[in-house]
N, CA, C and O of each residue as an XYZ file, in Angstrom:
288
protein
N       4.955     -9.010     -0.152
C       4.139     -7.965     -0.764
C       3.392     -7.177      0.311
O       3.217     -5.964      0.199
N       2.959     -7.879      1.346
C       2.183     -7.208      2.385
C       3.012     -6.144      3.112
O       2.503     -5.070      3.435
N       4.285     -6.445      3.366
C       5.148     -5.462      4.013
C       5.359     -4.247      3.129
O       5.409     -3.121      3.624
N       5.483     -4.461      1.837
C       5.674     -3.351      0.903
C       4.439     -2.457      0.890
O       4.561     -1.232      0.887
N       3.258     -3.058      0.880
C       2.010     -2.295      0.892
C       1.900     -1.478      2.176
O       1.519     -0.308      2.143
N       2.232     -2.094      3.298
C       2.159     -1.371      4.580
C       3.134     -0.205      4.613
O       2.789      0.880      5.081
N       4.344     -0.420      4.121
C       5.337      0.660      4.096
C       4.893      1.787      3.164
O       5.044      2.963      3.493
N       4.352      1.429      2.013
C       3.880      2.424      1.060
C       2.730      3.237      1.644
O       2.716      4.463      1.538
N       1.776      2.563      2.253
C       0.639      3.260      2.860
C       1.104      4.157      4.002
O       0.642      5.291      4.130
N       2.007      3.661      4.822
C       2.533      4.473      5.914
C       3.271      5.705      5.417
O       3.134      6.791      5.981
N       4.046      5.533      4.371
C       4.769      6.675      3.795
C       3.790      7.687      3.207
O       3.953      8.891      3.405
N       2.773      7.210      2.483
C       1.786      8.118      1.894
C       1.036      8.903      2.966
O       0.828     10.108      2.825
N       0.634      8.227      4.028
C      -0.107      8.901      5.095
C       0.785      9.938      5.771
O       0.363     11.072      5.996
N       2.012      9.552      6.093
C       2.927     10.480      6.759
C       3.216     11.708      5.900
O       3.167     12.839      6.385
N       3.513     11.482      4.638
C       3.826     12.599      3.730
C       2.608     13.499      3.537
O       2.738     14.723      3.540
N       1.427     12.903      3.368
C       0.239     13.727      3.133
C      -0.167     14.521      4.375
O      -0.690     15.628      4.252
N       0.067     13.973      5.567
C      -0.222     14.728      6.789
C       0.747     15.907      6.915
O       0.340     17.009      7.282
N       2.009     15.680      6.615
C       2.987     16.775      6.656
C       2.628     17.852      5.637
O       2.649     19.043      5.946
N       2.297     17.423      4.417
C       1.910     18.400      3.389
C       0.611     19.108      3.754
O       0.460     20.298      3.477
N      -0.326     18.395      4.371
C      -1.576     19.010      4.788
C      -1.377     20.050      5.877
O      -2.081     21.058      5.917
N      -0.436     19.810      6.742
C      -0.164     20.748      7.831
C       0.580     21.989      7.335
O       0.247     23.114      7.707
N       1.587     21.772      6.495
C       2.443     22.876      6.081
C       2.027     23.545      4.768
O       2.297     24.732      4.583
N       1.382     22.825      3.860
C       1.093     23.368      2.532
C      -0.384     23.738      2.343
O      -0.732     24.907      2.177
N      -1.237     22.716      2.373
C      -2.655     22.933      2.111
C      -3.472     21.829      2.776
O      -3.086     20.661      2.735
N      -4.594     22.190      3.384
C      -5.424     21.154      4.021
C      -6.039     20.177      3.022
O      -6.559     19.136      3.425
N      -5.989     20.487      1.742
C      -6.512     19.563      0.736
C      -5.709     18.262      0.680
O      -6.218     17.249      0.198
N      -4.481     18.272      1.157
C      -3.678     17.051      1.195
C      -4.284     16.014      2.138
O      -4.015     14.821      1.994
N      -5.094     16.449      3.097
C      -5.735     15.493      3.995
C      -6.734     14.609      3.248
O      -7.076     13.527      3.724
N      -7.200     15.055      2.093
C      -8.068     14.210      1.266
C      -7.306     12.986      0.761
O      -7.879     11.904      0.629
N      -6.030     13.158      0.482
C      -5.216     12.019      0.067
C      -5.051     11.035      1.225
O      -5.082      9.820      1.028
N      -4.877     11.571      2.428
C      -4.810     10.717      3.616
C      -6.108      9.922      3.763
O      -6.075      8.727      4.056
N      -7.234     10.575      3.563
C      -8.530      9.910      3.620
C      -8.633      8.819      2.558
O      -9.134      7.730      2.837
N      -8.166      9.101      1.350
C      -8.194      8.118      0.263
C      -7.391      6.870      0.628
O      -7.852      5.749      0.413
N      -6.206      7.061      1.173
C      -5.364      5.922      1.562
C      -6.061      5.109      2.658
O      -6.084      3.880      2.603
N      -6.622      5.791      3.642
C      -7.326      5.097      4.721
C      -8.534      4.318      4.227
O      -8.757      3.181      4.645
N      -9.314      4.923      3.340
C     -10.478      4.221      2.793
C     -10.065      3.027      1.949
O     -10.736      1.995      1.963
N      -8.970      3.156      1.216
C      -8.481      2.039      0.415
C      -8.037      0.887      1.306
O      -8.318     -0.274      1.005
N      -7.348      1.197      2.401
C      -6.947      0.149      3.343
C      -8.168     -0.520      3.963
O      -8.197     -1.738      4.140
N      -9.174      0.283      4.291
C     -10.396     -0.242      4.892
C     -11.128     -1.183      3.943
O     -11.511     -2.287      4.332
N     -11.324     -0.748      2.696
C     -12.056     -1.594      1.752
C     -11.268     -2.849      1.401
O     -11.861     -3.905      1.178
N      -9.932     -2.752      1.347
C      -9.141     -3.933      0.997
C      -9.182     -4.982      2.113
O      -8.959     -6.164      1.850
N      -9.458     -4.573      3.336
C      -9.575     -5.551      4.419
C     -10.821     -6.417      4.259
O     -10.868     -7.537      4.766
N     -11.819     -5.910      3.564
C     -13.042     -6.681      3.315
C     -13.009     -7.424      1.993
O     -13.500     -8.549      1.900
N     -12.428     -6.799      0.958
C     -12.500     -7.359     -0.386
C     -11.256     -8.128     -0.809
O     -11.289     -8.853     -1.803
N     -10.157     -7.981     -0.069
C      -8.866     -8.578     -0.433
C      -8.389     -8.106     -1.802
O      -7.643     -8.823     -2.469
N      -8.799     -6.924     -2.234
C      -8.355     -6.324     -3.483
C      -7.713     -4.981     -3.176
O      -8.285     -4.148     -2.473
N      -6.512     -4.783     -3.716
C      -5.785     -3.542     -3.485
C      -5.145     -3.108     -4.797
O      -4.376     -3.857     -5.401
N      -5.464     -1.909     -5.227
C      -4.913     -1.381     -6.475
C      -3.394     -1.270     -6.404
O      -2.702     -1.588     -7.372
N      -2.876     -0.824     -5.275
C      -1.423     -0.693     -5.126
C      -0.729     -2.048     -5.285
O       0.358     -2.123     -5.857
N      -1.341     -3.098     -4.791
C      -0.768     -4.439     -4.921
C      -0.688     -4.856     -6.383
O       0.306     -5.446     -6.807
N      -1.720     -4.557     -7.150
C      -1.706     -4.894     -8.570
C      -0.649     -4.086     -9.318
O       0.055     -4.624    -10.172
N      -0.536     -2.814     -9.003
C       0.457     -1.967     -9.660
C       1.864     -2.455     -9.325
O       2.706     -2.574    -10.216
N       2.125     -2.739     -8.053
C       3.451     -3.219     -7.657
C       3.766     -4.572     -8.287
O       4.917     -4.822     -8.646
N       2.785     -5.443     -8.429
C       3.001     -6.742     -9.061
C       3.361     -6.574    -10.538
O       4.225     -7.285    -11.052
N       2.704     -5.639    -11.218
C       3.024     -5.398    -12.632
C       4.428     -4.840    -12.801
O       5.106     -5.132    -13.787
N       4.863     -4.032    -11.829
C       6.210     -3.480    -11.864
C       7.234     -4.554    -11.486
O       8.406     -4.456    -11.847
N       6.784     -5.576    -10.759
C       7.659     -6.669    -10.369
C       8.168     -6.572     -8.950
O       9.113     -7.271     -8.583
N       7.564     -5.725     -8.149
C       7.984     -5.570     -6.754
C       7.201     -6.544     -5.889
O       5.970     -6.562     -5.924
N       7.919     -7.359     -5.108
C       7.284     -8.287     -4.191
C       6.889     -9.613     -4.804
O       6.436    -10.505     -4.088
N       7.047     -9.769     -6.106
C       6.612    -10.989     -6.775
C       7.607    -12.117     -6.562
O       7.200    -13.250     -6.304
N       8.911    -11.835     -6.665
C       9.923    -12.871     -6.535
C       9.922    -13.481     -5.139
O       9.996    -14.700     -4.986
N       9.837    -12.626     -4.123
C       9.851    -13.116     -2.757
C       8.640    -13.992     -2.483
O       8.751    -14.994     -1.777
N       7.493    -13.631     -3.027
C       6.285    -14.417     -2.831
C       6.426    -15.779     -3.482
O       6.027    -16.787     -2.898
N       6.991    -15.827     -4.692
C       7.184    -17.090     -5.397
C       8.183    -17.966     -4.659
O       7.991    -19.180     -4.587
N       9.240    -17.387     -4.112
C      10.229    -18.149     -3.361
C       9.628    -18.737     -2.100
O       9.890    -19.896     -1.778
N       8.824    -17.962     -1.377
C       8.234    -18.472     -0.140
C       7.220    -19.568     -0.406
O       7.068    -20.477      0.409
N       6.523    -19.498     -1.535
C       5.572    -20.544     -1.880
C       6.287    -21.830     -2.259
O       5.839    -22.917     -1.894
N       7.399    -21.723     -2.991
C       8.142    -22.928     -3.376
C       8.795    -23.562     -2.166
O       8.904    -24.787     -2.105
N       9.241    -22.756     -1.183
C       9.837    -23.308      0.026
C       8.801    -24.013      0.881
O       9.117    -25.011      1.528
N       7.579    -23.521      0.900
C       6.542    -24.147      1.717
C       6.056    -25.462      1.101
O       5.531    -26.316      1.816
N       6.223    -25.638     -0.216
C       5.791    -26.850     -0.870
C       6.794    -27.981     -0.652
O       6.403    -29.148     -0.689
N       8.065    -27.679     -0.427
C       9.059    -28.742     -0.263
C       9.206    -29.196      1.155
O      10.008    -30.086      1.439
């Protein structure tokens, strides 16, 4: 799940910087939002994107498999 979150955040930052440069500087606010979310999640261990991805079912199976392998 952590790799998925990092890839998603990296993609969002890259896309919003490109859009901010070529389309409108207001896109940099989205970059700021992603950065602030990463910052707060480092302190609180809570990430909205992680909850959304878990509900969709992304990253859940791999996490369950790695936990079962570590128990045996």
